[in-house]
C-alpha positions in Angstrom: -110.6 -17.6 152.0 -106.9 -16.5 151.8 -104.5 -18.3 154.0 -101.8 -15.7 154.2 -101.4 -12.4 156.0 -101.3 -9.3 154.0 -98.9 -6.6 155.2 -101.2 -3.7 154.3 -104.6 -5.1 155.1 -105.7 -5.3 158.7 -107.4 -8.4 160.1 -106.0 -10.5 157.3 -104.9 -13.3 159.6 -106.8 -16.6 158.9 -107.8 -16.9 162.6 -109.3 -13.4 162.6 -111.1 -14.0 159.3 -112.6 -17.2 160.6 -113.9 -15.5 163.7 -115.4 -12.7 161.6 -117.1 -15.3 159.3 -118.5 -17.1 162.3 -119.8 -13.9 163.9 -121.8 -12.8 160.8 -123.2 -16.3 160.2 -121.8 -17.4 156.9 -119.7 -20.4 155.9 -117.3 -18.7 153.5 -116.4 -15.2 152.2 -117.9 -16.1 148.8 -121.3 -15.9 150.3 -120.8 -12.1 150.6 -120.6 -11.9 146.8 -123.6 -14.1 145.8 -125.1 -11.1 144.0 -122.1 -10.9 141.7 -122.4 -13.3 138.7 -119.8 -16.1 138.6 -118.5 -15.0 135.2 -117.5 -11.6 136.6 -115.5 -13.1 139.5 -111.7 -13.4 139.3 -110.6 -16.9 140.2 -106.9 -16.6 139.2 -104.0 -14.3 140.1 -103.9 -11.0 138.2 -101.5 -10.9 135.3 -99.3 -8.2 136.7 -95.6 -8.0 137.4 -94.3 -8.9 140.8 -94.1 -6.2 143.5 -91.0 -4.0 143.5 -88.8 -3.1 146.4 -88.4 0.6 147.5 -85.0 0.7 145.9 -86.3 -0.7 142.6 -89.1 1.8 142.5 -86.7 4.6 143.2 -84.4 3.6 140.3 -87.4 3.1 138.0 -88.8 6.5 138.7 -85.4 8.2 138.4 -84.9 6.6 135.0 -88.3 8.0 133.8 -87.5 11.5 135.2 -84.1 11.5 133.5 -85.9 11.6 130.2 -87.2 15.1 131.0 -85.3 18.4 130.8 -85.7 20.4 134.0 -85.2 24.0 135.0 -81.9 23.1 136.6 -80.5 22.2 133.2 -81.9 25.0 131.1 -83.4 28.5 131.3 -87.2 28.8 131.2 -89.3 31.8 130.2 -92.8 30.3 130.5 -94.4 33.4 132.0 -97.8 33.4 133.8 -95.9 33.0 137.1 -94.5 29.6 136.1 -90.7 29.9 136.7 -88.2 28.4 139.2 -88.0 30.2 142.5 -84.6 29.9 144.2 -84.9 29.6 148.0 -81.5 29.6 149.7 -80.8 26.6 152.0 -80.3 29.0 155.0 -84.1 29.8 154.8 -85.1 26.2 155.7 -82.5 26.1 158.4 -83.7 29.4 160.0 -87.4 28.6 160.0 -86.7 25.2 161.7 -85.0 26.8 164.7 -86.9 26.3 167.9 -87.3 30.0 168.6 -89.0 30.6 165.3 -90.9 27.3 165.0 -94.5 27.0 166.2 -95.3 23.4 167.0 -99.0 23.8 167.4 -101.9 25.5 165.6 -101.8 29.1 166.8 -105.2 29.2 168.6 -103.7 31.1 171.6 -100.8 33.6 172.0 -98.8 31.3 174.3 -98.4 28.7 171.5 -97.9 31.2 168.7 -94.7 32.9 169.8 -92.5 31.3 167.2 -94.7 32.4 164.4 -95.2 35.9 165.8 -91.4 36.3 166.3 -90.8 35.3 162.7 -93.3 37.8 161.4 -91.9 40.5 163.6 -88.4 39.9 162.3 -89.7 39.9 158.7 -91.5 43.3 159.2 -88.5 44.8 160.9 -86.2 43.7 158.0 -88.6 45.0 155.3 -88.7 48.4 157.1 -85.0 48.5 157.3 -84.5 47.6 153.6 -87.1 50.0 152.3 -87.0 52.9 154.8 -90.7 52.6 155.5 -92.0 53.2 159.0 -94.4 50.2 158.9 -94.7 47.0 156.9 -97.5 44.5 156.6 -96.5 41.0 157.5 -98.7 38.9 155.3 -100.9 38.8 152.2 -103.1 36.0 150.9 -101.4 35.9 147.5 -99.9 37.9 144.6 -103.4 39.1 143.5 -104.5 40.3 146.9 -101.1 42.1 147.4 -101.7 43.9 144.0 -105.2 45.0 145.2 -103.9 46.3 148.5 -101.0 48.1 146.7 -103.4 49.8 144.3 -105.7 51.0 147.1 -102.7 52.2 149.1 -101.3 54.2 146.1 -104.7 55.8 145.6 -105.0 56.8 149.3 -101.5 58.2 149.4 -101.8 60.2 146.2 -105.5 61.1 146.3 -105.7 59.9 142.7 -107.9 57.3 141.3 -106.3 55.7 138.2 -104.0 52.7 138.1 -102.1 51.8 135.0 -101.4 48.1 134.4 -100.0 46.0 131.5 -102.5 44.7 129.0 -101.0 41.2 129.5 -101.7 40.2 133.1 -102.9 37.0 134.6 -106.8 37.1 134.3 -107.3 36.0 137.8 -105.0 38.7 139.1 -106.8 41.3 137.0 -110.2 40.0 138.4 -109.0 40.3 142.0 -107.6 43.8 141.3 -111.0 44.9 140.0 -112.7 43.5 143.1 -110.4 45.7 145.2 -110.6 48.8 142.9 -114.2 49.1 142.1 -115.5 49.8 145.7 -112.8 52.3 146.2 -113.7 54.2 143.0 -110.4 53.3 141.3 -110.2 53.2 137.5 -108.0 50.6 135.9 -106.4 51.4 132.6 -104.4 48.8 130.6 -101.2 49.7 128.7 -100.3 48.0 125.4 -97.1 46.0 124.8 -94.7 46.0 121.9 -95.6 43.0 119.7 -92.0 42.6 118.6 -90.2 42.7 122.0 -92.9 41.9 124.5 -91.9 44.9 126.5 -94.4 47.5 127.8 -95.1 50.1 125.2 -93.6 53.4 126.5 -95.5 55.4 123.9 -98.9 54.0 125.0 -97.9 54.5 128.6 -97.0 58.1 128.1 -100.3 58.7 126.4 -102.3 57.3 129.3 -100.5 58.8 132.2 -102.4 61.8 133.5 -102.8 63.9 136.7 -105.2 61.2 137.9 -102.6 58.4 137.8 -101.8 57.1 141.2 -99.5 54.2 140.2 -98.1 52.2 137.3 -97.9 48.5 137.9 -95.4 46.3 136.0 -94.4 42.7 136.4 -90.9 41.3 135.9 -90.8 38.8 134.3 -93.9 39.8 132.4 -97.0 37.5 132.1 -95.6 36.5 128.6 -92.3 35.5 130.1 -90.2 38.5 128.9 -87.8 40.2 131.2 -88.9 43.9 131.3 -85.7 46.0 130.7 -87.5 49.4 130.8 -88.3 49.5 134.5 -86.2 52.7 135.1 -87.9 54.4 132.1 -91.3 53.3 133.3 -90.6 54.6 136.8 -89.2 57.9 135.5 
């Protein structure tokens, strides 16, 4: 039985261990492991380095991380949604203000005012920036936002075709189909230029029809290319 207290293991004091052993009616902790063959029991300290202090661990991890190249040192065009997203420091400062911070799970309105205020301010700003009369305040994710946008475009135009790039995240495409099929919306995919990675304007023009409700593009594209033809696509 160990004679020392362990800083991270409760009830490791010798007095407490002795009381526990007495209570369960054994003479030694080894009796708890009688079903484990002796040859499998470790009777000597593990051959591992000594424990490191917090400062030592920090320096060790930093030295390992320094071997990598990060997005702060170089540009990245990975595509598939994997790119650095810059969030200004003022955002963190604002959301931590007491009038916008909900300190409890919003089960009831009286404890949700901070969250509701933040959502109201967001909706108001979006309407001001876009000129829209109303704005939704939240979507589950990118894919569900795409699905809602497709259905909205179909309702507003009374048309039932949505054109999307051939290169799109498969999960996003699957979600779009879930939204589109019940609403009777047809999804058509537009090819891309194999040399530039840009959307093929020729293929786009051939597929646009009187039934087209919207054309969806991503920037950067799923392949990581910056789409420079957005104005031409929108025109």
